[in-house]
N, C-alpha and C positions, 0 to 999 in steps of 0.2 A: 536629528541623528540619523545619519546614514549607516545602515547594517550591512554586513557582508553576509555573504551565503551561509557561513557555518554559523553566523549569530542569530539566524531567524528564531529558534526557541526563544533567545534572551529578547528579541523583539516583540514577541507575543506578551511575554511577561511584562515587562515595562510598558508596553501599549495598554494593556488593561489596568496597570496601576495608574496611568495617565487619564484613561476614561473614568476611572471612579473619581480622581479629583476634579475633573470637568464636570461631572454630574453633580458633585457636591457644591462646587460653584454656581451651577445653574439652578439648584433648588436650596434656597436658604433655610437653614435648620437642619438640613441633612449632614450627619456626621459620619465619613467614611474614611476617616484618617487612620484608623487601625486596620481596615481592610489595606488600605494602599501601603501602609507601612509594612505589613506583612508581605505584600507583593514586592516591595523593595528589597526587603532580606533575601527573598527567594531569587530575585534577580542578581543582587550581589554574589550569592552563591553560586548561581549558575554562570555569571561572568568569571569568577576564579576558576570553576572547573573547565570552562571553555579555553582559557588562556594558560592553564596549567601545563598542557604539553600539545602544542601546536604543531602540525606537520609542516614540512618544508613549504608546500604549495600554500598553506594558509598563513604562514609569515610572509610569502610573496605578497598575498592580499592584503595583509596588514601594512605592509610597508608602501603600497601603493594608494592606501586610503587617502581620498581627496581631503580629509579633515586634519591630517598631521599637519605639524608646523613645518613650514617649509622655509628656506634660505633667510628670506626678508625678516620672517618672524625671529629668528635667531638673532639676526644683525640689529634689529630694532631693540631687542631686550637686553643683549650681553655687551654690546659695543657702543661707545659714546663718540661723539665728535666725528661720526662716520661720513666721510668724503668720497661719494663715488666718482669713479673714473671710466670714461666711455671710449669706445674704439680700439682698434688695433693698429691704427695709423697707416693702414694699407688699403682697406676696402670699406669697412661700416662697423657699426656697433651692434654686437649680438646680444639681445635682451635675455636669452636663455642663461647668460653668465653676468652675474652680479660680482662687482669687485670695487675695492677702494682703500683708502687709508682710514684707520680709525684707532681708538685706544680701548684696550681691553684691561680692565682693573688698573686704568690710568696709565698702561704702558703702549707706546705707539707699536701697531701692527698692520700688516696687509691682511685683508679678509678676501677671499675668494669663494664664490660658490655658484651651484646651479639653482636656479629659480623656476619653479613648475608652474606657479600661479595658483590662485584660489577660488576662481570663477571661470566660466566660459571665456569672457574676454580676456581676462589677464593669462589664462593658459595659452590662448591662441598667439597673445603678444610675446610670451616667453617660449612660444614654440613647446610647450609641455616639458621643458628642461632639457630638450636635445640641443646641444649646441653645435653651431656650424664652424667653419675653419677660424672665422674671424673671433669667435669666442675663445678658442684655444690660444690665438695668437694675443688676445687681449690679456689673458692670464699670463702668458709669458712676458709681456711688457711689465705686468704688475710684479711678478716675481723679480725681474731685473732690478726693479725700482726698489724692491725690498732688501735685495742684496746689495745695492748700491749705498743704502742708508742704513743697513745692519738691523733690520727689522724683521721680527719673526712673522712668518707666513701661516695663517690658519685658512684651511679649506673646508667647505661643506658640501658634501657629495651627495646629490639626489638626482639622478638621471637614468632613463631606461636604457640610455647609450647615445653615442654621438649622431647628429642627424644624416640619414643615407641618402638624402635627395640628390638629383642630378647637379644642380648649382654647386652644392657642397663638394661634390667630388672633383667638380671641374676646378675648383678653387684651392684643392689640394687638402682634403680632409684629413686623410692617413698621415701626410707628412706633418700637418699641423698638430695632430695627436701625439706623434713620435718625438716632435721637438718640444712639446709641452712635457712630455715625461722625461725626456733629457734635461730639460731646465731644472726640473725637480731634483734629479740626483746631483746638479752641479752647483746650486746655491749654497753658500757658507752660513746661512741662518737656520735657526730651527724651523722646521716644517711639519705642522700637525694637520692632521685629516681626520675628519668625523664622517662616517657614512650615516646620514640622517634618515635616509628612505631606501631608494633603490641605488646600487652601484653596478651600472651596467657596461660591462666590457671595457674597451679602450677609452670610451668616453669618461669613465671613472677613474681608470688608473692614470690618466693624464693629470688628475688633481690630488690623487692618493698615493703617490709614490713618495710617501713621507718619513720621517724619522720615527713618528708615533701615529698608528691608525686606530682609531676607536669606531665601534660601530653600536648604534643603539641596538637594543635586545631584539627587537622584532624587525630590524632592517635586513637586507639581503646584499650580496655582493658576488657577481658571477661574470664568466667570460661571455654569456649569451642568456637570453630570456629562457624560461622553460618553455614557452610556446615556440621559441625558434629552435631551440634544441629538439624537441619533439618532431618539429616539422622536418628536421635534417635527418634525424635517427630514424625515424618510424613513419615520415611521411604523414603524419597524423598530429596535428596541434592539440587534439584532445587529450593526448598523452603527456600532458604539461605536468601532471602530478607525479608521474614515475620519472620525468626528467629533472624534476625540481628535487627529489630525493637524490638522484645519481651526481647532480652537479655539487652537492654539499655547500650550499649558498648561505647557509645561515650563520649567524654571528657565533652560534656555539661551535659549529663545525669548523669555521675559518679559525677560531681561536685555537683549537686543537691542532691545526695545521701550521700555526705559527704565521699566519697571514696578518691576524689583527691582534694587537696588544692588549686591548682592553674592551670590554662590553659594558655598555652604559644601560642601567636598569631603567626599564619603563615602567608607568604606573599599570595597575591591573586594567586589562582592557585595551592596552596601547596608549601611544601617544597623543593619537586624536581625542582620548577622554579628557586627560588633563595636560594640555599643549604648556601651560606655565610651568607646571612641575617639571616636564621633560626638558624644556629649555634651560631651566635652573639646573638640572643633573648634567646636562651637556656643558655648562658653563663650568662647574664643578672639574669635571673631566679635563676640559682644556687647561684649566689653571694648574691641575696636577701635573699633566704630561709637560706643560711649559716650563714648570718648575724643575723637572727632570733634566730639561735641556739647557736652561739658562746658562750655566757656567762652563758649557764645552765650547772649545775654539772651533773656528770655522773648518779647519782641516779633518777634525774629529768628527764633526757632523756629517760631512760629505762621505768620509772613510765608512763611518757606522752605518750610513744609509744606504749605501752602496751594498755593504756586506749584508746587510739586513735582506735585500732582495735576492742577494745571490744564495743565501741559506734558505730562501722561502720553500716551504714543502718538505724540507729534510725533517723537521721535528715530526710531522706525521708518518712520513715514510719509515722513519727509525722505530716509530710506536708499533 
């Protein structure tokens, strides 16, 4: 178990419970089950108290937790007959973006998502979920395919932002993001997006300009990272806590502003403590959102999607 900074009190309690169990295993005849169970109950209470009222910065930490389920976990659990498609037919295949044709509840769909990786090797392979231009051009290719064959598109957003490297800029990073966003607005099929971790800047918007946008309870979605915002505003990245509050990047804030349509509840302690339960909850949310859009005609889907983003923010401003 990897513990976050604010979870240190919980780590101590759970650590002591595990020590008691290890001691009992090492010395036959010693029964410490009651003491261990008492510590388990104390840990459960501490966990609930910690996650009852997380700050914006703490939610950022939870959203970045390395043990949260990533795109591949959702694809493997929720979709069948998944056939990945690779490359943008222009430069290369970007491993930060996964995508292909699959079945969701036996219905053909196109699924696209950012993949961060689960260990050092896979994180390097997937560039920590930071897509290059070819990743967004691959997504455009997949959305064109979906539009041609009338397949709903489901996107899973989990990225700190688009990769800002020199090569990416030379190959037209901003143009690729803009065209991916434009493609989201123009396809005549249902487009559903779920922010499963971080939704960072234009790199997330390029996948999340959808008819329905959902967020996991402890995920975040913002124009810039708290550290980046603090560096610009205060010339001090250590002011990230203040920046996180000012950015209003939590799912709860964004729902009030009308930016997201649905919050998917996470297990107590975050998605990392019960990945299968979280994946199942996301699957139910996707099913419900897809049902809302199934009978809409292409023109209505495009019109409603465009209007949704034109109206964005007005709900919060009016309040």
